Each structure stands twice: as C-alpha cells, then as structure tokens.
C-alpha positions as CSV (number, residue, x, y, z in Angstrom):
1,X,5.0,51.1,-16.3
2,X,8.2,49.4,-16.3
3,X,9.0,51.3,-13.4
4,X,5.8,50.8,-11.6
5,X,6.4,47.3,-11.9
6,X,10.0,47.3,-10.7
7,X,8.7,49.3,-7.4
8,X,6.0,46.7,-6.9
9,X,8.3,43.6,-7.5
10,X,11.6,45.6,-5.0
11,X,8.8,46.2,-2.3
12,X,7.3,42.8,-2.5
13,X,10.9,41.5,-2.3
14,X,11.1,43.6,1.0
15,X,8.4,42.1,2.4
16,X,8.9,38.7,1.8
17,X,12.6,38.8,2.7
18,X,11.5,40.6,6.4
19,X,8.5,38.0,6.7
20,X,11.3,35.1,5.7
21,X,13.0,36.3,9.1
22,X,10.5,36.8,11.1
23,X,8.5,33.7,10.5
24,X,11.7,31.3,10.7
25,X,12.3,33.4,14.0
26,X,9.2,32.4,15.4
27,X,9.1,28.9,13.9
28,X,12.6,28.6,16.0
29,X,11.4,30.0,19.1
30,X,8.3,27.6,18.8
31,X,9.9,24.6,18.4
32,X,12.0,25.0,21.6
33,X,8.6,24.6,23.6
34,X,6.2,23.0,21.4
35,X,3.1,22.5,23.4
36,X,2.1,18.1,23.1
37,X,-1.5,18.3,23.6
38,X,-4.5,16.9,21.8
39,X,-5.5,19.0,18.1
40,X,-9.3,19.1,16.5
41,X,-9.7,19.0,13.3
42,X,-8.2,18.9,10.6
43,X,-3.5,18.6,10.9
44,X,-1.7,21.1,8.7
45,X,0.9,19.0,8.3
46,X,-1.3,16.4,6.9
47,X,-3.3,18.1,4.5
48,X,-1.6,22.0,4.5
49,X,-2.6,25.3,5.5
50,X,-4.6,26.7,3.2
51,X,-6.8,23.4,3.4
52,X,-7.0,23.7,7.2
53,X,-8.6,27.6,7.1
54,X,-10.5,26.6,4.2
55,X,-12.2,23.9,6.4
56,X,-12.5,25.8,9.6
57,X,-14.4,28.5,7.2
58,X,-17.1,25.5,7.2
59,X,-16.8,23.3,10.5
60,X,-15.3,26.0,12.9
61,X,-18.4,25.4,15.0
62,X,-18.6,22.1,14.9
63,X,-15.0,21.9,15.9
64,X,-15.2,24.1,18.7
65,X,-18.2,22.0,20.6
66,X,-16.5,18.9,19.2
67,X,-13.4,20.2,21.4
68,X,-15.3,21.5,24.5
69,X,-16.6,17.8,24.7
70,X,-14.0,16.2,24.6
71,X,-11.6,18.2,26.0
72,X,-13.8,21.2,28.6
73,X,-11.5,20.6,31.5
74,X,-7.9,21.1,29.7
75,X,-7.2,22.2,26.1
76,X,-6.4,21.6,22.7
77,X,-4.9,22.8,19.6
78,X,-7.2,23.9,16.5
79,X,-6.1,25.2,13.3
80,X,-8.7,28.2,12.6
81,X,-9.0,30.2,9.5
82,X,-6.5,33.0,10.7
83,X,-3.8,31.0,13.1
84,X,-3.1,27.8,15.1
85,X,-5.1,28.9,18.4
86,X,-4.8,26.6,22.2
87,X,-8.5,26.6,23.3
88,X,-8.5,26.7,26.8
89,X,-10.4,25.6,29.7
90,X,-12.0,28.1,31.2
91,X,-10.9,27.3,34.7
92,X,-7.6,29.4,33.8
93,X,-9.8,32.2,33.5
94,X,-8.6,33.9,36.7
95,X,-5.4,33.5,36.5
96,X,-4.9,35.2,32.7
97,X,-7.1,37.9,32.9
98,X,-4.7,39.6,35.6
99,X,-1.7,39.2,33.7
100,X,-0.2,42.5,31.9
101,X,0.0,43.1,28.5
102,X,3.3,43.0,28.4
103,X,2.7,39.1,28.9
104,X,-0.8,38.6,27.6
105,X,-2.1,40.7,24.7
106,X,-5.1,41.4,23.1
107,X,-4.2,44.0,20.7
108,X,-1.4,41.9,19.1
109,X,-3.3,39.0,19.2
110,X,-6.1,41.2,16.8
111,X,-3.4,42.6,14.5
112,X,-2.1,39.3,13.6
113,X,-5.2,38.0,13.3
114,X,-7.0,40.5,10.9
115,X,-2.8,41.6,9.2
116,X,-3.1,44.8,11.2
117,X,-0.1,45.8,9.3
118,X,-1.9,45.8,6.1
119,X,-5.3,46.0,7.0
120,X,-4.3,49.5,8.8
121,X,-6.2,47.2,12.5
122,X,-2.0,48.2,13.7
123,X,-3.0,51.4,14.5
124,X,-4.0,50.4,18.0
125,X,-0.7,48.8,18.9
126,X,0.6,52.2,18.7
127,X,-0.9,53.8,22.2
128,X,-4.0,52.6,24.5
129,X,-6.1,56.1,23.3
130,X,-8.8,54.6,21.8
131,X,-9.3,52.5,25.3
132,X,-8.8,54.7,27.3
133,X,-11.8,56.7,26.3
134,X,-13.6,54.6,25.6
135,X,-13.3,52.9,29.1
136,X,-13.4,56.4,30.8
137,X,-15.1,59.4,29.2
138,X,-17.5,57.1,26.4
139,X,-18.8,55.7,29.5
140,X,-18.6,58.4,32.3
141,X,-20.6,60.5,30.0
142,X,-23.6,58.5,28.9
143,X,-25.9,60.2,31.1
144,X,-24.8,63.3,28.9
145,X,-25.0,61.0,25.7
146,X,-28.4,59.7,26.2
147,X,-30.8,62.8,25.0
148,X,-29.1,62.7,21.8
149,X,-28.8,59.2,21.0
150,X,-32.9,59.5,22.2
151,X,-33.2,62.2,19.4
152,X,-31.2,59.8,16.9
153,X,-33.4,57.1,17.4
154,X,-36.3,59.0,16.4
155,X,-34.5,60.5,13.4
156,X,-33.6,56.7,12.8
157,X,-36.4,56.2,12.4
158,X,-38.2,58.4,10.6
159,X,-35.5,57.1,7.6
160,X,-36.3,53.6,8.5
161,X,-39.9,52.8,9.3
162,X,-41.1,56.1,8.4
163,X,-43.8,54.0,6.2
164,X,-45.0,52.0,9.0
165,X,-48.2,53.1,10.0
166,X,-51.4,51.4,12.7
167,X,-53.4,50.0,10.2
168,X,-51.4,47.5,8.6
169,X,-48.3,45.4,8.4
170,X,-45.0,46.7,6.9
171,X,-42.6,44.2,6.1
172,X,-38.7,45.2,6.8
173,X,-35.2,43.2,6.6
174,X,-34.6,43.1,9.8
175,X,-30.9,43.5,9.8
176,X,-30.5,46.1,7.5
177,X,-33.0,48.5,10.2
178,X,-31.0,47.4,12.8
179,X,-27.8,48.3,11.4
180,X,-28.7,51.6,10.1
181,X,-30.4,52.4,13.5
182,X,-27.2,51.3,15.6
183,X,-25.3,53.1,12.9
184,X,-27.1,56.4,13.7
185,X,-26.7,56.0,17.2
186,X,-23.0,55.3,17.9
187,X,-22.2,58.3,14.9
188,X,-24.4,60.8,17.3
189,X,-22.3,59.9,20.2
190,X,-18.7,59.5,18.0
191,X,-18.9,62.4,15.6
192,X,-22.6,64.5,16.8
193,X,-24.5,66.9,14.3
194,X,-24.8,67.1,11.3
195,X,-21.9,64.4,10.5
196,X,-23.7,61.5,11.9
197,X,-26.6,62.4,9.1
198,X,-24.2,62.4,6.5
199,X,-25.2,59.6,4.1
200,X,-21.3,58.8,2.7
201,X,-20.1,59.4,6.5
202,X,-22.9,56.8,7.5
203,X,-21.7,54.6,4.9
204,X,-18.1,55.2,6.1
205,X,-18.6,54.4,9.2
206,X,-19.6,50.5,8.2
207,X,-18.5,50.2,5.3
208,X,-14.9,50.5,6.9
209,X,-15.2,47.2,8.8
210,X,-16.0,45.6,6.1
211,X,-13.6,46.5,3.7
212,X,-10.8,45.8,6.5
213,X,-12.1,42.4,6.7
214,X,-12.5,42.0,3.4
215,X,-8.6,42.9,2.6
216,X,-7.6,40.4,5.2
217,X,-9.8,37.5,3.9
218,X,-7.9,38.4,0.9
219,X,-4.3,37.8,2.2
220,X,-5.1,34.8,4.6
221,X,-5.9,32.4,2.3
222,X,-2.9,33.2,0.8
223,X,1.3,32.2,2.2
224,X,2.5,35.2,4.0
225,X,5.4,35.1,1.5
226,X,3.0,36.3,-1.5
227,X,1.0,38.4,0.6
228,X,2.9,41.6,-0.2
229,X,2.7,41.7,-3.8
230,X,-1.5,40.4,-3.7
231,X,-1.5,43.4,-1.3
232,X,-0.1,45.7,-3.5
233,X,-2.2,44.6,-6.4
234,X,-5.9,43.7,-4.7
235,X,-8.5,45.9,-5.4
236,X,-9.5,45.8,-1.7
237,X,-6.5,47.4,-0.6
238,X,-7.8,50.3,-3.0
239,X,-11.0,50.5,-1.8
240,X,-9.8,50.6,2.0
241,X,-7.6,53.3,1.2
242,X,-10.4,55.2,-0.5
243,X,-12.4,54.8,2.5
244,X,-10.3,56.3,4.4
245,X,-9.3,59.5,2.0
246,X,-12.9,60.0,2.4
247,X,-12.8,59.8,6.3
248,X,-10.4,62.2,6.5
249,X,-12.6,64.6,4.1
250,X,-15.4,64.1,6.4
251,X,-13.3,64.3,9.9
252,X,-10.2,66.3,9.4
253,X,-12.4,69.8,8.3
254,X,-14.1,69.5,12.0
255,X,-10.6,67.8,13.8
256,X,-9.0,71.3,12.3
257,X,-11.6,73.1,13.8
258,X,-11.4,71.9,17.1
259,X,-7.8,72.0,17.2
260,X,-8.4,75.5,16.6
261,X,-11.0,76.2,19.7
262,X,-8.7,74.6,21.5
263,X,-6.3,77.4,21.4
264,X,-9.4,79.7,22.5
265,X,-11.2,80.7,25.3
266,X,-14.4,78.9,24.6
267,X,-15.5,76.7,26.9
268,X,-18.4,75.2,25.6
269,X,-17.0,71.9,23.7
270,X,-18.6,69.4,22.1
271,X,-20.1,66.1,24.1
272,X,-18.6,63.4,21.2
273,X,-15.9,60.8,21.4
274,X,-14.2,62.8,18.9
275,X,-13.8,65.6,21.3
276,X,-12.1,63.4,24.0
277,X,-9.6,61.3,21.6
278,X,-7.9,64.9,20.7
279,X,-8.8,66.4,24.3
280,X,-6.8,63.4,25.6
281,X,-4.0,62.5,22.8
282,X,-0.9,62.6,23.2
283,X,2.4,63.3,21.0
284,X,2.0,61.8,17.7
285,X,-1.9,60.8,18.5
286,X,-2.5,64.6,18.1
287,X,-2.5,64.2,14.1
288,X,-5.5,64.4,12.4
289,X,-4.5,61.1,10.2
290,X,-4.3,58.8,13.6
291,X,-6.9,60.4,15.2
292,X,-9.4,59.6,12.4
293,X,-7.5,55.5,12.0
294,X,-8.8,55.6,16.2
295,X,-12.3,56.8,15.3
296,X,-12.4,54.3,12.8
297,X,-11.3,51.4,15.0
298,X,-13.7,52.3,17.4
299,X,-16.9,52.0,14.3
300,X,-14.9,48.8,13.7
301,X,-15.2,47.4,16.8
302,X,-18.6,48.7,17.7
303,X,-21.0,48.6,15.3
304,X,-21.5,45.4,13.6
305,X,-20.9,43.4,17.1
306,X,-23.8,46.2,18.7
307,X,-26.1,45.1,15.9
308,X,-25.4,41.3,16.0
309,X,-26.9,41.9,19.6
310,X,-29.6,43.8,18.9
311,X,-30.6,42.0,15.9
312,X,-31.0,38.6,17.7
313,X,-32.8,40.5,20.4
314,X,-35.5,41.6,17.6
315,X,-36.2,38.4,16.3
316,X,-36.5,37.3,19.5
317,X,-39.2,39.7,20.2
318,X,-41.0,37.9,17.3
319,X,-40.3,34.6,18.4
320,X,-41.5,35.1,21.5
321,X,-44.2,38.1,21.5
322,X,-45.6,36.9,24.6
323,X,-43.1,39.1,26.2
324,X,-43.4,42.0,24.8
325,X,-45.7,43.7,27.1
326,X,-44.0,43.0,30.8
327,X,-41.2,44.7,28.7
328,X,-43.5,48.2,27.5
329,X,-44.5,48.0,31.0
330,X,-41.6,48.1,33.0
331,X,-40.1,51.3,30.2
332,X,-43.2,52.8,31.0
333,X,-42.7,53.2,34.2
334,X,-39.6,53.9,34.5
335,X,-40.0,56.7,32.1
336,X,-42.8,57.9,34.4
337,X,-40.0,57.6,38.0
338,X,-37.6,59.6,35.9
339,X,-39.3,62.1,33.4
340,X,-38.0,60.7,30.4
341,X,-35.6,57.6,29.3
342,X,-32.8,59.1,30.6
343,X,-29.8,56.9,31.5
344,X,-30.6,56.0,35.2
345,X,-34.5,54.9,33.8
346,X,-32.3,52.7,30.6
347,X,-29.9,51.3,34.1
348,X,-33.6,50.4,35.8
349,X,-34.9,48.3,32.7
350,X,-33.7,45.2,34.4
351,X,-35.9,42.5,32.5
352,X,-35.0,43.9,29.2
353,X,-31.4,44.0,30.5
354,X,-31.9,40.6,30.9
355,X,-33.9,39.5,27.9
356,X,-30.7,40.7,25.8
357,X,-28.8,39.0,28.0
358,X,-30.0,36.0,27.6
359,X,-30.5,36.1,23.4
360,X,-26.6,37.3,24.0
361,X,-26.4,33.9,25.6
362,X,-28.3,31.4,22.9
363,X,-26.6,33.5,20.1
364,X,-23.5,34.1,20.8
365,X,-21.3,36.1,18.7
366,X,-18.8,34.1,18.3
367,X,-17.4,30.4,19.1
368,X,-14.5,31.7,20.7
369,X,-13.6,34.6,22.1
370,X,-10.8,35.4,25.2
371,X,-8.7,35.9,22.0
372,X,-4.6,36.6,23.3
373,X,-1.1,36.5,22.1
374,X,1.1,35.1,24.6
375,X,4.2,37.7,24.7
376,X,6.1,35.8,26.9
377,X,6.2,32.1,28.5
378,X,3.1,31.4,30.5
379,X,3.2,28.6,32.9
380,X,-0.6,27.7,34.0
381,X,-1.5,26.3,37.4
382,X,-1.6,22.8,36.1
383,X,2.1,23.0,35.1
384,X,1.4,23.8,31.3
385,X,3.4,26.1,29.1
386,X,2.2,28.0,27.2
387,X,4.9,29.3,24.8
388,X,5.7,32.6,24.1
389,X,4.3,33.9,20.3
390,X,1.1,31.0,20.6
391,X,-2.5,32.3,20.9
392,X,-4.8,31.5,23.5
393,X,-8.5,31.8,22.8
394,X,-11.8,30.3,24.8
395,X,-14.9,28.2,23.4
396,X,-17.0,31.1,24.4
397,X,-20.3,30.0,23.0
398,X,-20.0,26.3,24.2
399,X,-19.3,27.6,27.5
400,X,-22.9,29.1,27.7
401,X,-24.7,26.1,26.9
402,X,-23.1,24.1,29.5
403,X,-26.0,23.1,31.8
404,X,-23.5,23.2,34.8
405,X,-23.5,26.9,34.6
406,X,-27.0,27.3,33.0
407,X,-29.6,24.9,34.0
408,X,-31.7,24.0,30.7
409,X,-29.3,26.3,29.1
410,X,-31.5,25.4,25.6
411,X,-34.1,27.0,26.6
412,X,-34.9,30.6,26.5
413,X,-35.5,32.2,29.6
414,X,-36.0,36.1,29.4
415,X,-35.8,36.2,32.8
416,X,-33.2,33.9,33.7
417,X,-30.7,37.1,34.5
418,X,-33.6,39.5,36.4
419,X,-33.8,36.5,38.5
420,X,-30.5,35.9,39.5
421,X,-30.2,39.8,40.3
422,X,-33.0,39.5,42.5
423,X,-32.5,36.8,44.7
424,X,-29.5,38.0,46.7
425,X,-28.3,42.1,47.2
426,X,-25.1,40.9,46.1
427,X,-26.3,39.2,43.1
428,X,-27.2,43.0,41.9
429,X,-24.5,44.1,39.6
430,X,-23.2,40.5,38.9
431,X,-25.7,39.3,36.5
432,X,-26.2,42.5,33.7
433,X,-25.8,42.2,30.3
434,X,-22.4,44.6,31.1
435,X,-21.0,41.7,33.4
436,X,-18.2,39.7,32.6
437,X,-16.9,36.3,34.3
438,X,-15.9,32.9,33.8
439,X,-18.5,31.6,32.2
440,X,-19.8,34.8,30.1
441,X,-17.0,35.8,27.8
442,X,-18.9,37.7,25.3
443,X,-17.2,40.9,26.2
444,X,-13.6,39.5,27.4
445,X,-13.0,39.5,31.4
446,X,-10.3,40.9,33.2
447,X,-7.9,43.7,32.7
448,X,-8.4,43.8,28.8
449,X,-12.3,43.0,28.7
450,X,-14.4,45.4,26.4
451,X,-13.9,48.8,27.1
452,X,-17.2,50.1,25.8
453,X,-19.5,47.3,26.7
454,X,-21.2,50.1,28.9
455,X,-21.8,52.6,25.7
456,X,-22.8,49.5,23.6
457,X,-25.4,48.5,26.3
458,X,-27.2,51.6,26.8
459,X,-27.7,52.6,22.9
460,X,-29.2,48.7,22.5
461,X,-31.2,49.1,25.3
462,X,-32.4,52.8,24.4
463,X,-32.6,51.0,20.6
464,X,-35.4,48.1,21.6
465,X,-36.7,50.2,24.6
466,X,-38.2,52.5,21.2
467,X,-39.1,49.9,19.3
468,X,-40.8,47.9,21.7
469,X,-42.9,51.2,22.9
470,X,-43.7,51.9,19.7
471,X,-44.3,49.1,17.2
472,X,-45.3,45.8,17.5
473,X,-43.2,43.2,15.7
474,X,-43.8,39.7,14.5
475,X,-43.0,37.1,11.7
476,X,-43.9,37.3,8.1
477,X,-47.7,35.5,7.6
478,X,-47.1,31.4,8.1
479,X,-43.5,31.6,9.6
480,X,-43.2,30.2,13.4
481,X,-39.7,29.7,13.9
482,X,-36.6,31.9,13.9
483,X,-34.0,31.9,11.3
484,X,-31.2,29.4,11.6
485,X,-28.0,31.3,12.6
486,X,-25.3,32.2,9.9
487,X,-21.9,29.9,11.1
488,X,-19.1,31.0,8.9
489,X,-15.4,30.4,10.7
490,X,-15.6,31.4,14.1
491,X,-17.8,33.8,13.6
492,X,-21.9,33.4,14.3
493,X,-24.3,35.9,13.0
494,X,-28.3,36.3,12.5
495,X,-30.1,35.2,9.0
496,X,-29.7,39.1,7.3
497,X,-32.9,38.2,5.2
498,X,-34.7,37.7,7.5
499,X,-38.0,39.7,7.1
500,X,-39.3,41.5,10.1
501,X,-43.5,43.0,10.3
502,X,-43.5,46.5,12.1
503,X,-47.1,48.1,12.9
504,X,-47.3,51.0,15.0
505,X,-49.0,51.4,18.3
506,X,-51.3,53.6,18.4
507,X,-51.0,56.8,20.0
508,X,-53.5,56.6,23.2
509,X,-50.8,53.3,24.0
510,X,-48.2,55.6,23.9
511,X,-46.4,57.0,27.0
512,X,-46.7,60.4,27.5
513,X,-43.8,61.7,28.9
514,X,-41.7,61.2,25.4
515,X,-41.8,64.7,24.2
516,X,-43.6,64.1,20.6
517,X,-44.0,60.3,21.4
518,X,-40.7,60.0,19.5
519,X,-38.5,62.5,19.6
520,X,-36.9,64.0,16.5
521,X,-34.2,67.2,15.3
C-alpha cells in the first residue's frame, strides 16, 4: 500500500513538473504575440479560470450569440469550458480552410480540448489512418454497405419498435430509439455481423464516448497541476480503461483472425471499416491495440453526432406532420425506380436531404465549430496575427440563423435546400446535407471537413426513410410544440426525455419492393 502511494506521488510529480515547464513555455510564447481584441463573457484575470469555465457551461450559447451580434465581421475572445478561444468571423474561412495541418490543426485542437493524453484521444495524433479510411474507403463503399444497413435497420426496429402495432399508438423515448438504431447501423458498417448485434459491443460503442467525456469533465475543471493525481485516482479513468479492455476482448480475436487471413489466398474479405483499417494500416498502426483505439475513436466521432441529427429530424416530423406524406411519396418513387432502397435511391431523396439539412440548420450540433489549434503564427488578410498556440473557432450556430445567408431564418422551411438545388444546374451539389461552405459549418469546411459525413448522411437518410415508410409519428396527447433544445457549454442537443408516439402503417400502404416490408436477418 505504501509503495503504491509512493508510486502515485512520483508519477504525479513527474507529470506536474512536465506540465509546469510546458505551460510556462507556452505562456511565454503567447506573451510575445498577445492579441488585443475584445472579450465576451467573464475574464479569467478578474474572476479566475475555474469560475469562467463553470460560467460558460451555463451561459456559453448566450455569449456566442452576443458575440456574433457585436463582432460578426471581426473577432473576439471567449473563455470556454476547456480553453480560451478566438471566435472568428466566417469571412476568414476561405483563407484558413486551405492551410496545411502543420500550421492549423483540427487534431491537435481536439486532443487539447478533450485532454487526449488522459482520455486516449491522442491516438488520432499518431497517424491519419482513421481520417483516410473514412474519407476514402467508407465513402467509396457506401453502395456495398447499404444492403447490410437496410437489413440492420429491420433488426433494430424489431428490437426497439417490435411492440408497435397499427391499431394504437405506442410511446417510445425518441432519443433512446434513435440512438439504438444508429448504433446498430454504424456497428454493421464498422464491425459487421455477428459482433454488431452483441449487446456488450453495442454498449461499448456508445459508452466509450460517454466515458471519454466524463473523464475529461472530471479533469478539465481542475488545475493542470493536480490533474495527474486526479487522473490516477479517478473512477472515470478506471471505467474508461475497463471499457477499452472489454473492446479489446471483443474485437481483438476478430482482428487476429483477419490478420491470419491476410496471409492466405482467400480473396473473400469482409466489407467493413475494421477490415479497411487493417488493410491500410502501416507500421505501429497494425497493432491490434492501436487499431481498436482507432475504431473506438470513429465510434466516438460518429454515433452520437448522427443520433442528434436524426433525433432532431424525428422531432421535426412530429412538429410538422404535413411534410410526412410528400417525403413518403418521394421515398416510394425512388424505390420503384431503383427496385429497392439502394444507395442510388437514397441519393435521389432530395426532399428528405433538404428536410434533414434544414433541421440541422435550426438545431445545430453546437454553438461553435471549425475548431483549430494554431501551430505557427498566421497573419490574416486584415493584418491580424493569430499567435502560435492559440485556438480559433467559428460561431456556426449564429451563422446558420443569420438572415444575410438564410431568409426568414427562424422559420422551418423543409424544402429550403431542395428549392435552391432545383433553381440552377450548378446548384445540384452545393446545397446537399453533406455540403460545406462559409455559411454552413456543422461538418467543418476545407481540407479537414468531417471525412465521415457521407456515411453519416447515408445512414441517417436510410433510417428516417424506413421510419417514414413504416410508421406514423406524433407528439403525446396534449403536446403541441417541440421541446426546447438542451444547451450545455457549446453543445446543443435534443431533449432526451421526449416521448414520441409510433403507430405502424397498414400493410397495404407499404411499398411492395422492399422484401417482407422490413428486412431482417
């Protein structure tokens, strides 16, 4: 016991001294190029850093909206719950989006924001494998993946909506239902059957994200001097490590088997993310532990974000039931044209794509996006010098509600983007759910825009199409308005307690070109 305490003290001292030296060097570097720009929110020099962080958890959304009204065309400083950031006007997006990662880094920003050296997210710094595989292989293989996702949606419906009938309405938690379905679909694409239906894997795929943010939350509010000790004694750390150990026991044997298959003459290879990670890994990335870390990171980056977008869209279907039938007719038409809900059919669902994008515009995933760490001094076109070591971001939710870009921005107009795409031929690819621009930043923009957004869009559209085809949805009796979104820190999420009433559509109303109406294994 005494030796164990001595070890903890020694490790804590080592981390503490290391971070002290690093912090002093960073502060010295920042002092050489300190910015003189206005501040929104509390000032750490006046009330202290911890008070500022706690305040931003409650008032972050308000501060970002206030900052946009005052400094829309320039910039301001704000102390967020994790770090001080420079909130820039989106007029700088075009010049920033082309900069190399050696100057402006998404990965370094994410790791520092979420304390990656403690939470294991620093695995993304070791290589670009996860980005490359999502951007290239996951996207290019979408036509191959869709039949499996269609099958998995049927299985997920059986699990979550199996008790829903055509005779009466059945109450379900909206967020829980969508999260379960998205986790099933993502897991089918990531690890395939049978693991994608293993309850332990499904809980790991969603729980890893919660564990990472829980550990970061425990440490973020404390001085960096005592974080090493808190880390070593935190139950959140123990839970995170147990989660990874479980993931290793589930995925490790599959990886070992596939590695042996690589040495054989077998040409039949699984079509899933895990296989593409393995095939493209080089050097140390080929270790099972590293590959599993990369896999879990992709789960973290994809499952909960896709769930939020799909859940918001489900709530909007409840709020605006008059749009369900036009969407249903579009889906049926695509199925008749393509014979099934293929990837080509999904890409033809322009009204559904517009509905989801409009839902996301009004219900943004966060107040801030385009988060980057400045790795070298950067001079902007207006002469401002962004100092090395600083963090930049964009007020993406405020931009999405600006009438300069979106007429009547408070109004939910489901065909907003459908109409824009139909106006001119050159607009066909500019206003899709996956499209990015200086005025549409939920997926980022430029070189390091979200590499998995095409997969995310495909699975969200498939899931919502299946819900629209097979179910009517509405609010519980007496409810007439959409629940308020939840604002914590810079995050914006759907109400997780909201009940959605489901009723199965009658057999004769269903399109006959989906085998057995809802596919299952």
